[in-house]
C-alpha positions, 0 to 999 in steps of 0.5 A: 838955505841948506836942509841942515840950516832949515832944520837948525832954524826950526829947532831954534824956533821950537826951543825959543817957543818952549822956553817962554811957555809956563805950562807946556802940558796945557799948551799942547792939551788941545792937540792931544785931545784932537788926536784922541778924538781922531782915534775914537772916531776911527774905532767907533765911527757910529759912536755906539760904544760906551765911553770907557770902551771907546777910550780903551780901543782908541788908546790901543789904536793910538799905540798901534799907530805909534808902533807903525811909525816906529817900525817905519823909522827903524826900517828907514834908518837901517836902509840908510846905514846898510851898505848896498849888496854887491853883485 
């Protein structure tokens, strides 16, 4: 199976899964909660900050992470579309 066919099969599976879900937000809640807990541990490993401050910092850490992903994605897309320089 080619990479394109594998990707297509994965998209079909994902669409089929979400077509059956009555409450997508509830289905992804555990994953979102675990993600935020990860960022909370990152910004306050000792658990000493007040809850509101830890949540605020965790949200900033999450946004910074997402921006880094977006930057790398942008750089990879540019690298794929930019023709190599001539010597």
